[in-house]
C-alpha positions in Angstrom: 59.3 -102.6 -130.5 62.2 -103.7 -128.3 65.1 -101.5 -127.5 63.1 -98.3 -127.5 64.9 -96.6 -124.7 68.0 -94.5 -125.5 70.2 -92.3 -123.6 67.5 -89.6 -123.2 64.4 -91.8 -122.8 62.4 -92.6 -125.9 62.9 -90.4 -129.0 61.8 -90.4 -132.6 59.6 -88.9 -135.3 56.1 -88.1 -134.0 53.4 -90.4 -135.2 55.9 -93.0 -136.3 57.3 -96.1 -134.5 57.6 -95.8 -130.8 56.1 -92.3 -131.0 52.9 -93.4 -132.7 49.6 -93.3 -130.7 49.3 -97.1 -130.6 52.9 -97.5 -129.4 52.5 -94.8 -126.7 49.4 -96.7 -125.4 51.4 -99.9 -125.3 54.3 -98.2 -123.5 52.0 -96.7 -120.9 50.3 -100.1 -120.3 53.6 -101.8 -119.9 55.0 -99.1 -117.6 51.7 -99.1 -115.6 51.9 -102.8 -115.1 55.5 -102.5 -113.8 54.5 -100.0 -111.0 51.1 -101.4 -110.3 50.7 -103.3 -107.0 48.0 -104.0 -104.5 47.0 -101.9 -101.5 46.1 -98.6 -103.2 45.4 -97.0 -106.6 48.6 -96.0 -108.4 49.0 -92.6 -110.0 50.8 -91.4 -113.1 51.4 -87.7 -113.9 51.9 -86.5 -117.4 53.4 -83.2 -118.7 54.2 -82.0 -122.2 55.9 -79.3 -124.1 54.3 -77.3 -126.9 54.7 -79.7 -129.9 51.5 -80.4 -131.9 52.1 -84.1 -131.4 52.0 -83.8 -127.7 48.2 -83.4 -127.9 48.1 -86.9 -129.6 50.5 -88.6 -127.2 49.0 -87.3 -124.0 45.6 -89.0 -124.5 47.3 -92.2 -125.8 49.4 -92.4 -122.6 46.4 -91.7 -120.5 44.4 -94.5 -122.2 47.2 -96.9 -121.6 47.7 -96.0 -117.9 43.9 -96.1 -117.1 43.5 -99.4 -119.0 45.8 -101.1 -116.4 44.2 -99.4 -113.5 46.3 -96.3 -112.9 44.8 -92.8 -112.3 46.3 -90.1 -114.4 46.9 -86.5 -113.5 47.6 -84.2 -116.5 50.0 -81.3 -115.7 49.6 -79.6 -119.1 52.4 -77.5 -120.6 55.3 -77.6 -118.2 59.1 -78.0 -118.1 60.7 -81.5 -117.7 62.1 -80.6 -114.3 58.6 -79.7 -113.0 57.3 -83.2 -114.0 60.1 -84.8 -111.9 59.4 -82.5 -109.0 55.6 -83.0 -109.0 56.0 -86.8 -109.4 57.7 -86.9 -106.0 55.7 -84.1 -104.4 52.3 -85.6 -105.3 53.2 -89.1 -104.3 52.8 -90.4 -107.8 54.2 -93.8 -108.8 55.3 -92.7 -112.3 55.9 -89.4 -114.2 56.1 -88.9 -118.0 57.3 -85.8 -119.8 56.3 -85.7 -123.5 59.2 -83.9 -125.2 62.1 -84.1 -127.6 63.9 -81.3 -125.8 65.9 -79.2 -128.2 64.8 -81.0 -131.4 62.4 -79.7 -134.0 58.6 -80.0 -133.7 58.4 -83.0 -136.0 60.2 -85.1 -133.4 59.0 -86.0 -130.0 59.9 -88.3 -127.0 59.0 -89.6 -123.6 61.0 -89.1 -120.4 59.9 -91.4 -117.6 60.4 -90.7 -113.9 60.1 -92.9 -110.9 58.3 -92.2 -107.7 61.4 -90.4 -106.3 61.3 -87.9 -109.1 64.5 -89.2 -110.8 64.6 -90.5 -114.4 64.0 -94.2 -114.6 67.1 -96.4 -114.3 68.1 -99.1 -116.7 66.5 -101.9 -114.7 63.0 -100.5 -114.8 63.3 -99.5 -118.5 64.3 -103.1 -119.2 61.2 -104.3 -117.4 59.0 -102.0 -119.5 60.6 -103.2 -122.7 60.1 -106.8 -121.7 56.5 -106.1 -120.9 56.0 -104.7 -124.4 57.8 -107.6 -126.1 56.0 -110.3 -124.1 52.6 -108.8 -124.2 52.8 -108.6 -120.4 51.0 -105.3 -120.3 47.7 -107.2 -120.6 46.2 -107.2 -117.1 42.9 -108.4 -115.6 41.5 -105.0 -114.9 37.7 -104.9 -114.5 35.5 -102.1 -115.7 35.3 -100.9 -112.1 39.1 -100.8 -111.8 39.8 -98.6 -114.9 41.7 -95.5 -113.9 40.4 -91.9 -113.9 42.0 -88.9 -115.7 42.0 -85.4 -114.2 43.9 -82.1 -114.6 46.1 -80.3 -112.1 45.3 -76.7 -113.0 47.9 -75.1 -110.8 50.9 -77.3 -111.9 52.8 -74.3 -113.3 52.1 -72.2 -110.2 53.3 -75.0 -107.9 56.6 -75.2 -109.8 57.2 -71.5 -109.9 56.6 -71.1 -106.2 58.7 -74.1 -105.4 61.6 -72.6 -107.4 61.2 -69.2 -105.8 61.0 -70.5 -102.3 64.2 -72.5 -102.6 66.2 -69.4 -103.6 68.1 -67.4 -100.9 66.2 -64.4 -99.6 69.5 -62.5 -99.2 70.0 -62.0 -102.9 67.4 -60.6 -105.3 67.7 -59.1 -108.8 66.9 -55.6 -107.6 65.2 -54.6 -110.8 67.8 -56.0 -113.2 66.5 -56.3 -116.8 66.5 -59.9 -118.1 65.7 -61.1 -121.6 64.2 -64.6 -121.5 63.9 -66.7 -124.6 61.7 -69.7 -123.9 62.2 -71.4 -127.4 58.4 -71.3 -127.8 58.5 -74.3 -125.6 57.5 -75.8 -122.2 58.8 -72.9 -120.1 56.8 -70.1 -121.8 54.6 -69.7 -118.8 56.8 -70.6 -115.9 60.1 -68.9 -116.7 58.9 -65.3 -117.2 56.6 -65.7 -114.1 59.5 -67.0 -112.0 61.7 -64.1 -113.0 59.1 -61.6 -112.2 58.3 -63.4 -108.9 61.8 -62.7 -107.7 61.9 -59.1 -108.8 63.5 -59.0 -112.3 62.3 -56.8 -115.1 61.5 -59.2 -117.9 61.7 -59.0 -121.7 60.0 -62.0 -123.3 60.9 -63.4 -126.7 60.0 -66.8 -128.3 57.1 -67.2 -125.9 54.3 -67.6 -128.4 54.1 -71.4 -129.2 51.9 -72.5 -132.0 52.7 -76.2 -132.0 55.2 -75.9 -134.8 57.7 -73.2 -133.8 59.3 -74.9 -130.8 63.2 -74.5 -131.0 62.7 -72.8 -134.4 65.7 -70.4 -134.7 65.4 -69.6 -131.0 66.2 -70.9 -127.6 69.3 -72.3 -126.1 70.4 -74.0 -129.3 70.0 -70.9 -131.4 70.7 -68.0 -128.9 71.4 -65.3 -131.5 68.0 -63.7 -131.2 68.4 -63.6 -127.5 71.8 -62.0 -127.8 70.5 -59.3 -130.1 67.5 -58.6 -127.8 69.9 -58.1 -124.9 71.6 -55.3 -126.8 68.4 -53.8 -128.2 66.7 -53.6 -124.8 69.9 -52.7 -122.9 69.3 -55.6 -120.6 71.6 -56.7 -117.9 71.8 -60.3 -119.2 70.0 -62.8 -121.3 68.7 -66.3 -120.7 67.7 -68.9 -123.4 66.1 -72.2 -122.6 65.4 -75.1 -124.9 62.0 -76.7 -125.7 61.6 -78.5 -122.4 63.4 -76.0 -120.2 66.3 -78.3 -119.4 69.1 -76.7 -121.4 70.5 -73.2 -120.7 72.5 -70.6 -122.6 73.3 -67.1 -121.2 74.6 -63.8 -122.5 76.1 -60.9 -120.7 75.0 -57.2 -121.0 77.0 -56.9 -124.3 75.2 -59.8 -125.9 78.3 -62.1 -125.7 77.6 -65.7 -124.8 78.9 -67.1 -121.5 80.7 -70.4 -121.6 78.8 -73.2 -119.7 81.9 -73.9 -117.5 81.9 -70.3 -116.5 78.2 -70.5 -115.5 79.0 -73.7 -113.5 81.9 -72.0 -111.7 79.8 -68.9 -111.0 77.0 -71.0 -109.4 79.5 -73.1 -107.3 81.1 -69.9 -105.9 77.8 -68.2 -105.3 76.4 -71.2 -103.4 79.6 -71.5 -101.3 79.4 -67.8 -100.3 75.9 -68.4 -99.2 77.0 -71.3 -97.1 75.1 -73.9 -99.1 76.7 -77.3 -98.6 78.5 -78.0 -101.9 78.8 -81.7 -101.5 82.1 -83.5 -102.0 82.7 -82.0 -105.5 81.2 -80.5 -108.7 80.4 -82.9 -111.5 81.6 -82.0 -114.9 82.5 -84.0 -118.1 85.6 -85.2 -119.7 85.7 -82.0 -121.8 85.2 -79.6 -118.9 87.7 -76.7 -119.2 90.9 -77.1 -117.2 90.4 -73.5 -116.1 87.2 -74.6 -114.2 89.3 -77.3 -112.6 91.8 -74.8 -111.2 89.1 -72.3 -110.2 87.1 -74.9 -108.2 90.3 -76.1 -106.5 90.7 -72.5 -105.3 87.2 -72.8 -103.8 88.2 -76.0 -102.0 86.1 -78.1 -104.4 87.1 -80.9 -106.8 86.0 -81.2 -110.4 84.8 -84.8 -110.9 84.6 -85.6 -114.6 82.2 -88.1 -116.2 80.1 -88.9 -119.3 79.0 -85.9 -121.3 75.2 -86.5 -121.0 72.5 -85.4 -118.6 71.9 -89.0 -117.6 75.6 -89.6 -117.1 76.0 -86.7 -114.7 72.8 -87.6 -112.9 74.1 -91.1 -112.3 77.5 -89.7 -111.1 75.7 -87.3 -108.7 73.6 -90.1 -107.1 76.7 -92.3 -106.6 78.6 -89.6 -104.6 75.8 -87.5 -103.0 76.9 -84.5 -105.1 74.6 -81.5 -105.5 75.9 -79.5 -108.4 76.7 -80.6 -112.0 77.0 -79.2 -115.5 78.0 -80.2 -119.0 79.0 -78.3 -122.1 75.7 -78.5 -123.9 74.1 -76.4 -121.2 72.5 -78.9 -118.8 72.9 -78.0 -115.1 71.6 -80.0 -112.2 71.2 -78.6 -108.7 70.0 -81.7 -106.9 68.8 -79.9 -103.8 66.3 -78.1 -106.1 65.5 -80.7 -108.8 66.3 -84.3 -109.5 67.0 -83.6 -113.2 68.5 -80.7 -115.3 66.6 -77.4 -114.9 67.8 -74.5 -117.0 65.6 -72.0 -115.1 67.0 -72.9 -111.7 70.6 -72.6 -112.9 69.8 -69.3 -114.6 68.2 -67.9 -111.5 71.3 -68.8 -109.4 73.5 -67.1 -112.0 71.2 -64.1 -112.0 71.3 -63.8 -108.2 75.1 -64.1 -108.3 75.2 -61.0 -110.6 72.8 -59.1 -108.4 74.8 -59.9 -105.3 78.1 -58.9 -106.8 77.0 -55.4 -107.8 79.1 -55.9 -111.0 78.0 -56.4 -114.6 77.3 -59.9 -115.9 80.4 -59.7 -118.2 82.5 -59.7 -115.0 80.5 -61.8 -112.6 79.8 -64.7 -115.0 83.4 -65.0 -116.1 85.1 -65.8 -112.8 88.2 -67.4 -114.3 90.2 -67.5 -117.6 89.3 -70.3 -119.9 92.2 -72.4 -121.0 92.5 -73.3 -124.7 92.1 -77.1 -125.1 91.6 -79.8 -127.6 89.8 -83.1 -127.4 90.3 -86.2 -129.6 88.2 -89.4 -129.4 89.9 -92.5 -130.6 87.9 -95.7 -131.3 89.7 -98.3 -129.4 89.2 -100.7 -126.5 90.2 -99.6 -123.0 92.9 -102.3 -122.9 95.0 -100.3 -125.4 95.9 -98.0 -122.5 97.8 -100.8 -120.8 100.1 -101.0 -123.8 103.7 -100.2 -122.8 104.1 -98.1 -126.0 101.0 -96.0 -125.2 102.1 -95.5 -121.7 105.5 -94.4 -122.9 103.9 -91.9 -125.2 101.7 -90.6 -122.4 104.8 -90.1 -120.3 106.6 -88.3 -123.1 103.6 -86.0 -123.8 103.3 -85.1 -120.1 107.0 -84.2 -120.0 106.5 -81.9 -123.0 103.5 -80.2 -121.3 105.1 -80.0 -117.9 104.4 -76.5 -116.6 102.8 -75.5 -119.9 99.6 -77.5 -120.1 97.3 -80.3 -118.8 96.6 -83.8 -120.1 93.7 -86.1 -119.4 93.4 -89.6 -121.0 90.4 -91.8 -120.1 88.5 -94.7 -121.5 84.8 -94.1 -122.1 82.5 -95.9 -119.7 79.8 -96.6 -122.4 81.6 -97.3 -125.7 85.0 -98.5 -127.0 86.5 -95.0 -127.2 89.6 -93.5 -125.6 89.3 -89.7 -124.9 92.5 -87.6 -125.1 92.1 -84.0 -123.7 94.9 -81.5 -123.5 94.9 -77.8 -122.6 97.3 -75.0 -122.2 98.2 -71.5 -123.3 100.4 -72.7 -126.2 97.9 -73.8 -128.9 100.6 -75.4 -131.0 101.9 -77.4 -128.1 98.4 -78.6 -127.2 97.6 -79.6 -130.8 100.9 -81.5 -131.0 100.3 -83.3 -127.7 96.8 -84.5 -128.7 97.8 -85.5 -132.2 100.8 -87.5 -131.0 98.9 -89.4 -128.4 95.8 -90.0 -130.4 97.8 -91.3 -133.3 99.8 -93.6 -131.0 96.6 -95.0 -129.5 95.1 -95.5 -133.0 98.2 -97.3 -134.3 98.3 -99.7 -131.3 94.5 -100.3 -131.6 94.9 -101.0 -135.3 97.4 -103.8 -134.6 95.0 -105.4 -132.1 91.6 -105.0 -133.9 92.3 -103.8 -137.5 88.6 -103.2 -138.4 87.5 -101.2 -135.4 89.7 -98.2 -134.9 90.4 -94.7 -136.0 90.4 -91.1 -134.7 86.8 -89.9 -134.5 87.4 -86.3 -133.6 
């Protein structure tokens, strides 16, 4: 069962492979063995979303942890960010969220957190995998040393209060009507309660989980129902979360979706107006809109681009002590509120920005003009960029775009891919720039490694 960790923890089909009950028990035993040390009893906290299989995996993990001497505190149905927050707040040694985020009910997954509330790093994941492979999870734990399992009945309340208390008192929704779509997932209890806690009028949809309907034609990945509800209820804005509450989509009072870069820019400007330290820059991705780049510069902030994944932006944030990040799929991190992506926290900041502005969401949540852009990913090693021919083509394309567009060429940090991003007001010029450069890179790569090249997108 080696190599079970992926970019987003452990994912797969429920009751199969690594997401079977026996495998979950082994994973818990190995993880428990990694964090277990003398001096005191160790504690693991476990939360879950609303999938039917979560009720199978929760006791399997509990059995594995208690078998190696860890106590277990069950948090129940709760968002992923809450598990990270409570892992640190309760002084736990390990946290586990049972979720497959935006995926259908038949899939599930495990996200593991360290004692600091951050997702586990590569080193600890490797230790856990080694423990599973080598049978190192077997420990000499006597009958008297077996761990205990208990429930934290007020986990959801603690999370809601923590979220509310960290928001500025100077801005409140003032009775704005908000549609909240919880994707029949982990945030069904916490998100509506938090919105009401800060004074919003709330219309709930997709807040009736049955174990099977998580993310089913609802939530952040299918926001159409939310958009329609905004219009029907004449709401001021709409919020849609995914199954574990990490991903966010928003709509204005007309039901039109708001681009994720617009949301990120809104939050950055709102926090700056409140005097909240913004850090040294805002973390985006390689495909973040050039319009966001220009807007942030006007606020005195830099847009720092990185890998397009929650884990990628979290790593970049820790490296530079940054406090705000976002990526196109709708993951936003405000690290002074949570150590991982939290759709509710981001939505509340955007909502408060609308309330403070006195203007409709359609204006407040679109603080800058999006620039038309195109991205191409070319399968090639980073050394291709040192080619004189490629460098000449880059210079030529920059000359063509001068004053009419932007160009960004970067090698991926995690795979043999070169990313070519161009943007501007002339779509034909942008398309030509990307095609010319992507084809040049692909041709040079083909000469170097004939079997491993090509334009992916």
